[in-house]
N, C-alpha and C positions, 0 to 999 in steps of 0.2 A: 504494500500500500504506500509506504513512504517513497519507494522507488518510483511508483506510478505518479505520485504527486509531484515528485522532483522533475520527472520527464515532462509533465504538463506545464510546470512552471517555466522550463526551458523553452518549450514550444511557444507559450504565450509571450515570453520575453522576446523571442525572435521575431514574432509577428509585430509586436509593438516597435521594435527597432526598425523593421522594414518600413512600416507605415510612417515612422518619424523621418526616415531618410527619403523615401520615394513618394510618400503620400498616396492618396487614393483619388481616382477620378470621380468627380461628382457630376451627375447629369440632372437635367430638369425633370420634374415629376409631372405626369399628365393630370390635369384637373378637369378639363372637358375634352372628351375624345373628338377626333375629327368628325364633324357633322356638316351636312349640306347647308349652305348659306342661302337664304332667300334673297332675291334681288334688292328688296328694300332694307335688308339687314335687321329687320325688327326681331326675328328669332334669335339673332346674335345677342342683341342687347338684353332680351328677356332671359336668355340662358345664362349670361354672365352675372346679371344682378341676382338671379335666383340661386345660382351655384355658389356665388361668393356672399350669400346672405349673412353668415356670421361675421365676416370681415366688414361688410358694409354697415351692419348693425352696430358694431363696436367702434368703428373708426370715426374719429372727429375730422380727420384729414385723409384725403386720397391724393397722392401725387400721380398725375397722369401725363405720360409722355406720348407725343405723336408728331408726325410730320405734317405741319400745317398746309403744305402745298398739296397734300392728298385730300381731295374733296370728300371721298368716302369716309376717311377717318374723322373729318369734321362732322359729317352727318351721323356717324356712329356715336360720337361724343354726345351729340344732342339726344339721340335715342337712349343712351345710357342714363342721361340725366332725367329724361321723361319717365323711364321705367323705374328709376330709383325713387323719384318723387311720388309716383303712383303707388309703389309698394310700401314705402315708409312714411308717407304723408308728411314729408319734410321738404322744405325748399333748400336747394343746393346753392351755396355761395361759390362763385368762381373767382379764383385769383388767376388772371389770364396770362401772366408772364413771370414765372419764378426767377428768371434771369434778372429782371428789372425790379423785382419787389424788394422792399426794405423789410427789416424785422417788424417794423410797425405795421406794414402791410399784411404780414402773416398774422399778427396779433389782432388786427381789425377784421379779419376774414371770419365771419360767423360760421360755426359748425352747423351742419356738415360742410366743410370747405374742400373744394377740389382745386388743387394747385396744378396749373398747366406748365409743362416744360417741353423740351425737345425729346425725341425718341431715345437718344443715348444718355439722357441724364435723369430718367425717372426710375432708376434702379440702383441697387447698392453694389453692382459690379463696378460702377463709376459714379459715385454719388455727387449730387450737386452740393457745393459747400454750404450754401445758405439753408437748404433743406436739411442737410446733415446737422447743422448747428441748431436749427430751430426745433426739429422734430426728434432727432436721435438723442439729444442731450437731456430731454425732459420726458421721463417715463409716463407722465400723466397725459401726454399728447399721443393718443393711440392713432396709428396710421398704417396704411399699406401703399404699395406702389403698383400701378397698372400701366404697362407699356403697350400701345397699339402698334402692331407690326403688319403692314401689308406685305404679301409675299407672292412669289411664283414658285411652283414646285420644282423647277429645273435649277436646283442649287448644286454647288460642288462643295463637298466636304473635304477639306485638306487634311493631310496627315498631321499637320501641326495642331489642328483642332481636335483630331481624334486623340492625340497624346496629351492635350491640355488637361491639367488636374483641376484647377479652379477656373471655371469658364469666364471668358470675356464675352461681352455682348456680340462681338463679331463672330464668335464661334458658337455661342448658344443658339443664335438664329438658324444657321444652316444645319446644325446637329438636330435641332427640334423638328425642322421641316423634313429632314431626311427620315427621321423615325416615324413621323406622322404620315408621310407619303404612302407608306405601306397599307394604310387603312383608307386611303382615298380611292375607292373602287370605281367610281363613275367619272370617266374622263371628261364628260360634258358638264359636270357640276362644279360649283365653286364651294370650297370648304372653309370652315373656321375651327379653331381649337385653342385651348388655353393650357399653358404650362406654368409651373411654379419653380422658383429657384431662390435659395436663401429663405429667411423667415418672412420677409415682407414683400418679395418680388413676384408679381404675376405678369405674364406675357400673353396678350391676346393676338393671335395670328388670324388674319383674314385674307383669303385668296383674291388677288386682283383679277379683273377681267382681262382676257387676252387683248393684245394690241390689235386695233383694226387696220 
């Protein structure tokens, strides 16, 4: 028995040393499986608000990242707001530009407050300094991050991304699409899905229409 316990201790120690040196690869977790997206995106907004119900219910702040030049992302933001207000019977305050906002601007944004920023700064893979200071340093400010990512299925996953231990956004996007693509059976349909990474980061992927 003593010999067996000693052997187990050696094995566990070896595993811990390996993980400390080489680390482990962390991948995003599926929250909403790939589902067909209706042209008006209404089912996308409904699914996201309902699936993230506990997070929306508890959060006073939501940091939302999007590409403002994508019209469908702007439309989806409006639908998310409408569905949230319908479900929770609360009016959402919008802080339209986290880049330009002051600390006072954050403080004056009545909860529930949605803070808008760019696609690459609404997550804790590369946090926005003001958001980090205002939200992360105060445990009473409950929040989560939601990044809207329009995508096309024809992505290339590089070996660098495959080997990456802690994902950057540049690698999380193609890796997530590559994994989800296996479940997109209808070539004529457009899909959406949601992935989670870290404690506060959600990523909403919506398939873009083919170029005409």
